[in-house]
Phi, psi and omega in degrees: 000132184292148179284131176237018184300333180293340182281324176132184187299325181297315180292322179297316180294318179300318177303315184290318177301315183295323179292328177292330186262337192291313183073009178204197183263022177302139183242163179280121178296148176301147177077018181282342175243154182295148178271002174246148180291139175291125186282077173236086189301128184192153171292323179278165187276057183296317180299320180291320176298316180297316181299314180295321183292312179295320180297326177297317179294318179296316181296319178299328180279358181085013179276123185252023176246131180295134178300151181284127183300320179295320179295321177299313182301316181288328176295319177292338178249034188301331179298337179281341179263347188289131168227143178236114185061037178073006180246138176279125182285156169281116186262350179235134173288146175296349178267001176259124178162189178267139179222141174287134170255183182293335184231018179165228182223149170234157175240129180248162175224113182234027182291327175271138183304322183290329175288322177297318179297319178297319178300311184292323179296321180295324184270348180068037182228169172275187186279010177290119181304328179293326176290322176298316180301314181294320182293320180288328180295338180276347186249153168288163179301316181297318179298317181295314182296317180299314182292316183293318180295323182295334181257012176089008176273176180232125177200153177222160172284138172282112191243157173284167177301146172246091188301320182294317180295316179297319179297321178294319178298322182288349173280349177263155180299145173294323177236105183277105183261133180221132171270116188278320177209161191258001182291131178289134177295157183298324182222112178231101183270154179284161175288153182263158172284152178084278175250090194296339185259013177304127180092352179267144180251130181236124176267125187254105176247064183223166175217173175070240190242307191301303180300312177299327174296320176301307185287330172300321178292321178295321176295321177301328182271010172107355183291149169275102185256125177245113177269131178246128176239151171291157180301326180222144352277155177291151176289138173308134189302316183298321183292319179295313183289331180287339183232013187261007187304131172075003182252152167269154187229122181226156178250134183201137171293127185297340180276355181293142174301338179300328181301317181284334172295321177294316180296325179302329186252007180270160171261329182212154174226139179245123185251129181230007180268168181303139181305320181294321179296320177298320179298318180295332181269359185070027181241022174285157184304319182297316180292318178299316181298323180290318184277335187224067182297150179097358179278154162263123185245116179251130185233131176237138171223166180285311190250356182104156183293345176286354174235069192294334184264359190266122176273158179186168178224166180311310184299324180287321178294320175304316185291314186281333184281347183107349181299319183300323179283326175299321183269015179304133180285342186220009182082000180233304180282142175294154177237184182225160171292160183287358178200169172283068193288331177294316178300305185296318180296317177301319181298314181290322179294320177292322177299316177301320181296314182298316180298313182295321182285329172296323177294315179296322178299320181294333182263327188245347187072191176097168172255136187235143178231132174229140182218151170208176179216158176298324180292324177293322178291324175299318178298322178297313180298318181292340178267355180275161178303143181232170182248156178289330178220151177295153171297163175290137177299136180251130176283127178245128175294116185284344189308315181286354190244015180239153178232152181237136181226163168256125176236107188065233182263004187243158176266134180242129175246127181221170174290145174282166185296148174282338179282128186295144170080006182236155178228143178290153162265159185297146171287159175261151174302149181302127176072018186277351187242168178272149181281071179207156177281000000 
């Protein structure tokens, strides 16, 4: 593989990702990553991580043009461009954020109603943020986390970096690829030129951002993507529409026999729920592989399969992994990355994995499993070169980088794809389709 170290961290990371996925001596063509930094100001190498992740998906799709850095930056911040019926949605609950505890800081996540209820029940207060602030200030971080977790809420301690733990994580693959069995599937067609996944069926069992970004990318590349959600709770509308492009959306109880009928006729499935929850539903990778040989199974979790019962989101992983303190604006208050970069990067890297493994399946047969986690990606980011101060924010004219659709009776404005030369199809309303191919 040719050396690209002179280009920088994005090219080095892309080389390593490609070597994990290739399964042969395939090399990264020159010019596969942009020669300009992606404008996502941060002390950490967020722009380089984003560039490598999007470039991996483009390269897997056969795109030999480096993605545009400005388009990548706006795609990673797509929630800032989103309008529904000409109105920008509120994307964060007032119960999601950083709060002082008696001995430090905690980070909460209350965007879903059931998580918000768990938080408030643990603290014994109503939804007034000032009451939440006062209640958390009376508790140590450990006391707060224990109480909130016990009632079904989500919160973590804002912690410093754990260099030894991150170094250990980095000794494991960023994308763990495993061939589960060697039997050739009955029908394994090759990828197509242009839209390589035309004719392939992908079952989308994901929520929030990372998994939906993966399957949105697969739909962009021509796949027939069917997203399945449980009847409750519904996905926040803005989140669904921001990542639902080109997919059909259906509601189905995961225990229904229909789920396995869908898997029987799928080429790939993308899993984004907690590993323990998948196991209870009989939808863990091992069970799926046994019942439905020949699939490509892509799995994403927040904390890794070694923490099967633990729920999490990008913001919580940033806080507990040390990223929030690295990005502190003043050395005291926690800070955040300039985008939900762990989520978006995981989505593009998993999409690249699915495309490459479908290609390998067509040539080698077999059932394939690939997995990553937000925490593993956080460790990767923390190990990349960093800056003493963030770059200056750059104003990007959004006009060339937005697309407009009609969804039902309303106009939807979203970011255009980060992958060059392709355009999204409109998203469907949540739950508007039937659970069938």
